[in-house]
N, C-alpha and C positions, 0 to 999 in steps of 0.2 A: 470348424475352424471359417476363417473370413479373412478375402483379399487384402492388405492395405499397402498402397501404391505412395511411398516414401521419393518426394521431392526435395531440392537442396538449391533454391534458388539463389540469384547473387545480386536481385536487386529487388527493391519493393514494388516494382512494378509487374515484372515476372512473377512476384508472389500472388499478387492481386488477380493476376489472371487466370493463377490455377485455382482462387478458391472458388467454392461449389455451397452449394447446401450439405453435400455429403462428405465434404475435407471439414479438415480440423488444423489452423495454425498450430506450431509446436513451435514452445520459446520456452525450454527449460524443461516443460514437461512434468512437474513435479505433482500436478492432481490429475493431466489426461492420462498420464501411462500406467498410473496404478488403476485408474479407474476402468482401460483399455484388459489391463490385467486381469479384472475381476469380470468381463465381458460385461460390462456395465456401458461402454460407448464400443462403438464401432464403427470409425470414419472411413469411408473411401481410399481419403488421400489425405497422408501427414505432408504439411508443407513446413519445411525447417526455418526457423526464421533467424538462428542464430550467427548462420556466418554471411548477413547481409551488411556491409560494411558502413549503408548508411545508417542502419537502426546501433552503429556503435557508436563508446565516444564520451567523456564527458570533459564540457564545456564552459568554465566558471568565469565569467567578465564582470570585476568589481562585485555586485553582490547580486547579481544575475547567474542563475545555472540553470544549465541543460542537460541534460543529460538521456542518452540513447536508449532506447526500449530494450535491446539485445544487453544493455550491460549487467553481468551477474552481480548479485548482492553482494559478492567478496569482493568485486573492480567498489563498488560504491562504497563501501565499510571502510576500504582500506584509499580512500582516494584523497590524498592531503588536501587538493585543492577547496572542495565540498568540505571537510572537515575545518578546514582555517576559517568558512562563513557561517555554515549550519552545522556544527559537532552534533547537535541534537540527531540529524537525517542520518551521519555514518553510523551515528550509537545505534540505531536504529536497526539499518542493515546489517551490520555485528551481531544482533543476536535474536535473528530470524533462524531456525530450526538449527540444523550443527552444519559442520563444515562442507560436509557433502552436500546439503542442499543452497548450504552459501555460494557454492560452486559452480553450480547447473542452475541454480533457478533464476529469472532475471525478472526486472522491475516492469517490464510492460505486459510478460506474462503474469504476473499477480494481481496488476489492477486490472486486466483485461477479464479472470478468470474473480476478482472480489469475493475470494472466499469472507464470510464474515472474519473470521479471525485473523487476516490477514494485516500486518503490521504497517504495509504502505498507506492503505485508505485514509485512516486516521490522520497522518501527518499531510498528506496531500490534501485534505479538507480543511484543517488547522493553518497551511499555509497558504490557502487559495490559489493552489498551482492550476496550472495549465497543460491539458494533454492534447497531444498532437496528434493526429492519423493521418492515413494515406490522403484523405478526402476534405480533413476541417481540424479547427481547433474546440475545444473544449473544455471549460470547468471543471475541477474536479466535483462540483456539487452538481453540476450536469451528467457528469457520467456516471455518478455512480447511483444506481434509484434504485437498488434492494438487494437482497440476499444472492449470490451467487447472479445478480441480475447488472448489466452497465447500457449504457445507450447506444455502441456500438451495433451498426449497420451488419447485416451478413454480406462478410470478405473485408471488413474495414477492419483495419491491424491500428495499433499504438504504435506512435514511428518515435516518440520522444516526450519527456516531462521536463517541463520546465516553473520554476519562481522565483522569485525575488528572496534572497536571504533575511531572518530577520535579525533581531540587533540579539535575541535568546532563542533559545530553542533545548530542548529537554524528550526526554521519551521514557516511560517504565512500563514494565506490562507485570503483568500475575501468570507465569506461563502456568501449563500444563505438562507438569512432569514428566508423562509420558513422549507425549509430541511435539511440545516445546511449542507450541502454538498460542498465542495472545488469548488466556480467558477471560481477560482483562487488561485494555493496554490504553494509554495515554500520552496523546503526544501533546505540546505546550509550547507556545511561541509567543514574544512580543516584539511588535513591529517596529519601526524607529519612530511610527507618528502615533505610538504609545498605544497603539488598541491591538490587542489582542488574539490569537486562536487555542482552540480547545481541541481535538478531534479524538475521538474514542471507536478503540478495536473491540473486536471478542464478546463486545456486552449485548448488543445491538438486536432486537428481533429482526429487523431489515437489514443489517450491515450495519459498518461504520455510518460516525455520525457526529456531527457537533456540538457540542454540550453548551447551550445558552447558558445554564446555569454555572459553569465555571468561566465560561468568559463573561460572563456580568461580575460575578465573585473577584477574579483576577485582574478586571480593568480602571480596578481606582489603586490596586495595589499587586503586584505583581510577586507576590510573597506567599508561601506553603503556610503560613498564617491567616492570609486571607478566605481560606479556603474553610476556617474554624465555623462548624455550624452550618455548613452547607446544607441541602438535601439534595440529593438527585430522586428523582421519581423513575420509580421501578417498572413502571404500567407497561414501555414500550420496551423493555430488556430481556432476555433472553433466559428460559431456567430448561436447564436440562440434565442430564444424571451428573455434569460436574459442578455446578452454582447454580442456585438459588437466583430468579431478577434480584429478590433483597440483599442477597449478597454481594451480587454483580454491581451493582448500586453504590455500597460501601466500598466496593473496590475500585469503584471509580475516583473518588474522593481522594483514598489512598494512592491509589497510582498516580493521582495527580500532583499532590505533593513530593510525590519522590519526584518525579518530572520535574516541578519545578526547583528541587534543589538543586537535581544535576545541571540544570541550566545556569545555575548561579547568580 
């Protein structure tokens, strides 16, 4: 047995003061709590971020979207304000895990954990999102540094996610039938200036990434037909018991087509 002290701070500053090398932030706990139950993690303190008002709330002004880090997947999925400007993002949130996961898991916890099969990183990369922490702002490309790795410093916490909604957006994923995690997921978007973003989840050996092959093909014609003949290099993709790198390479193209069709 080991002792873990639970903290329920009411402000970001209070939470930051409680942080230490042996403590862990809790923001949904969809990975941390099962890991603790298996005795694979034994933090001295759990700092629960879910009750900090400054980390809650969704704000949409024109095309600019700001989502508090403590917003649950369900809150995002059911946000009419986000759906009106970026329906692909609410669709993504609405297909994370199952209802229990969507009501407990948060966007801040998900991106700070950076599970390679998580959905949000692909979307944030494609959208060119900005992640705000209690000390600075980072682009999505700066934040996500590898599988289960981010640029967050010790004690640093995600406070919000911000992005400008594109003209079109869509997401499609091939789900593991048991866990519902993305074996391969693709988020695509077309911005007002005509530029295109395409992020991939669940397939990269180093986590989520932008696909230059998809973006190049779609930059001239944002249509599923533009992906005919596109070849995805499998050398940097994941191979595991669920699918080979070559299979995932094909799934990227197939899911991208479905995402574009969903985007309309």
